[in-house]
Each structure stands twice: as C-alpha cells, then as structure tokens.
C-alpha positions, 0 to 999 in steps of 0.5 A: 070185332073192334072194341076200345082195346083193339080189333079181334082177328083170327087165323088157323091158330086162333084169335088174337087182338091187333090195335084198333087203328092197324090195317094189318091182320093176324099174320103180321101181329104174330110176327110182331109178338114172336120175332121182335129182334133189334127193333129194326123194320124195312125202310121206305125204299123196300116198302115202296117197292113192295107196293109197286109189285103188289100194284102190278100183280093186281093189274096183271090178275085183272087183265087175266080175269082173276080179279074183278075190275072193282076189287083190282081197282081198290087193290091198285089204289091201296098198293099205290098208297103203300108205294108212295109212303102213305102207310109206312107206319103199318109195316112194323115187322122187323127185318130179322124174321122168317128167312123168306120174308113171308111175314113182310109179304103178309104184312103188305097183303093184309094192309093192302087188303084192309085198305082196299076193303075200306075203299070199297065201302062195304061193296066187297071184302078183299082177302089178303091171300085170295086177292092181293097175293093171288098167283104169288108166293113170298119166295118170289115176291120178296126177292122181286121187291129187293131187285126193284128197290135196289135198281130204283135206288141205284138208278135214281140216287147212286148214279146221279150222286156219283155223277156229281162227284165225278163232275166236281173232281173233274173241275178240280183236275182242270183247275189244278192242272198247272200246279206242280207238286211233290209226288209221294210213294210209301209216304216218301218224296218221289218225282214231281206230279201235277195236282191235276194229274192226281185228281185225274186218277180220282176221276178215273176211279169214279168213272170206273165205279159208275161203269161197274155199278151199271154192269153189276146191277144189270143182273138185278133187272131179272125178276124172280116173280112167277116162280111161286113157292119153289120155282116151278110156277105152280099156282101162278097163272099163265101169262102173269109174270110177263104182264106183272113185270111189264107193269113194274117196268112201266111204273119205274121206267126200268126195263125189268124182265123175267128171270131166265131160271126161277130155281136159281133166282129164288134158291140163290142170290148171286145177282145180289152178291155181284151187285154188292161187290161193285158197291164194295169196290166203289166204297173202296175208291171213295175211301182212297180218295178221301184218305188222299185228300185228308193227307194233302190237307193235313196241317195246316202248318205241321202237315203236308198242307198242299191243299186247303180243306173247307172250314165246314165246322170247328174240329175240336172241343178243346182246341180253338181254330182246329178244323177237321176233315169231317166230311172226308172222315164220314166217307171213310166210315161209310166204307167200313160200313159197306165192307161189313154189309158186303160180308153179310151179303156175300155169306147170305147170298151163298147160303141157299138151301135146296129151293130157297135162300132164307136170308132174303130180308137181311140181304135186301136191307143191307144191299139198300143200306149200302146203296143209300149210304154211298149215294149220300156219301158221294153227294155230300163229299162232292158238294161239301168238300171237293167243290170247296177245296183250294190249293196252296201254290206257294207251298207246293212250289217250295216243297218241289224245289226242296225235293230230293227225288228231283235227282232221279232226272239226273241219272240218264245224264250223269249216271246212277252213282253220281246221282246217288252222291248228289242226292246224299249230299243234298240230304245231309247238308240240307241243300237243293239237288240243283245247287249240289250238282252244279257245285260238283261240276257235273252239270252247268247251271243252264243244263241243271235248270233244263233237266231239273225243271219240275214241270217237264218231269210230269210228262213221259220221257227223259228230260233233255239237257239241250 
C-alpha cells in the first residue's frame, strides 16, 4: 500500500513504512532505522560488484531451471542496472551493520526484486529471497562481491596507475642519468651517485610493488559463492557455483574460480589480509619515494635544491613565492591512511568465529578504499609531480666538488689514516679534498684528478690513479 507519506511493507516482525520512491523493502528499512552509525554507506565499486554477482546468479538459476526465463530476464536487467550505477541512491545501508553484510545483501535483493517486478509490468512478482537470492546466502554473496570488487579495482585502476608512475620514473631515470650528485646516508654527505641511479631505485620499487600486488591479489580470484550459510552448500543447487562464477568471469574479464574450501573462504579472510599486505608495502614504497623527492627539492635556496619541483600551486597563505610539494605530501598522507586500513583489515580478517567472519562489511570497505586511494595517488604523483620534475645541474656539480666523502676514494691509494687527515683538514679549512691531498703531496694533480673523478666513483670498482 502506498500513500503520500510512503509505502507500507511487512516482514515477520510486522509492518513499517518505506519512502514512496524507494525500491528497498522491510529488511533494508529496519537496517536504516536500527544501525545508522557514521553515515557511511558502501561505495560504487562494491555496489557494482554486488549487481554483477546477482546478475550472474540469476543467469545460473535460469540455466538450471530454478527461475523462469521471464523472471530471470527481469532480474538480469535490474541487476545490470545496479552494476552500472543506475540505482546507487537505493543503497543507503551503512557499512557498520551486521557482520555478515546481510543488510546490504538484502538491500540488493529488495531493490532488484522491486525493479524487476516493475519491469514485468504486472505479469509476475519477483521476490527478493525466493528469486533474487535463490541458492545464495549473505555469508557467501558479500565476500564474493568483495573479491570481485577488489580484483576489478586492482586490475582496472591500480595496475594502470602504477604503470604510469613506473613509466614517468623511468623517463626521469634516463633523462637524469648523466647528472652526478652527492649521495647521502643518515642525511650526511656520502659517495657520489648519479641522479639516474637514484631514480632507478624508485623504478625498481614500483616494479616490485606491481609484482607483489599481482601475486597477492591472485588469491582474490577464488570466490566463496556456493558455500551458502556455513560452507556446506546446503540449499545451493548442484552446478550453481560453477555456472554463476563463469558468468562473473565473462562479465569482468577476470578468471575467477570457485574457492577450494568454502569453510575457510567464509570463516576466515586470509586472502583479503594478504592482498592488503601488498597494498601496505606498496604504500610504503610511494611514501619513501615522495619523501626523497621532497628532500631533493627542498629549498629552493636554503635546502638541498638538487631537483626542481613543479609549481603546482602557491604553498603559503602568508609567504608569497613559497611553493610546497603538495602532491608528494598528499602521497605521504595516503600512506598513513593505508597503514590504518591495514591494521583494520589484519585484525578483522583474523577475527573469524567458527563458521563466519563477522567483519565482512568493514573489510570490503577498507580494502577498496586503499586500492582506490593508491591508484589515485600513483596517477596524480606520476602526472602532476614526477613528470614535471627538473634538475639543477650546476648545483649538483658544485655540491659534489665540495663533498668530503670524495676522500673515500683515496684510501686504497694513500691509506686510511692519511685519508682521514685529508678529510679532517678539508672540513676544518673549508677546502676541497683535491686541493688538500695535492698540497700535502700525497698525490700528483693528475693522479688526484683521476682518482677523485666523481663520475668514475658512481661505478663498481676502485678508481685507478693511472
């Protein structure tokens, strides 16, 4: 029954009113009224995956003869609309809800059933449990949607963004490879290094991060669908998991498969914990690279100033001309956020109790949040910061010439004690290592030039005096 104030629906607990324009039903409405914590609902990626799972389930149940062709077709259209964002406003249930995610599963069942009934225009009534949810349980649907959403986001957003960042870092590695600069350990002057060598380290970190994500997320290809409530598959039709998962794979282009053991897949989320661990490590790599580039660009006059950062925006509300590394700092903050998410995921994934893990909604949300944040950070970092970096070649050369660590190359030729004497004198008198070692008569000018050639020091081996 519908009136100006809403639509009356009922369940085993009695009647209640939902908004007149709402597709959801009693279960969703009770969740809204009972657990409205934080005001945060599931995002587009998860709701989309839920629609994909429901569409695949309807196709499988049609193939197996559990749904009529007409009802299945209507459910497929409605679920596809959910998958593509047509009804995002119909998913108001908050993330903090029953630990299995039953409220959100029923939210999807009710929305799809109401929309499918609307599409059938009175020819049939689609039931949220008997039709849309046939052969399924929240306990296997929600983690399945979590895996699907995470793999789609990782493959479609994160990996391409990391590829862009890797390419931009590699371009700078090649462009800066002839620039010799002062290396630093403990933030103190160390042996010379080529700027391209520093960037080669960054490229290697991102390449390793891509490989870690690919390896860790392979476990997310195993879907819990088919375990039903406790993992036994009771009330799940024979052949349903394989058919439904095949449809999910076809829809997404990702080779999903049925979980080897449904008891583990529903009661523990080790694959989620492993996947997020790879994200945490990747976030740490981005954090390190961003910190390095902020240090190298510090100044522009009173800092290291070896590279020139892009002028993205004014950096101060009170100091004209000040430019801050805003993009790099945003990457730093993403790292902190991912680190917090990793703690949530690690604790939640390990907190299963008997036949169910009751942290599914928050696990799904934090995992997707980290994927999306890292994808955005990598893409923005690559295009708005790394790609626009330049180098101050004169400053790099000047600092290398003044570097005390150049003295390290002298030890094989004049011994450690004389080398220490040369270095100490150079520091105390504000002179170069070359001038001191020649003045003391430990090396001829030509030998000093060859041994103290900064470019030669950036390669393996002992600089030769000949």
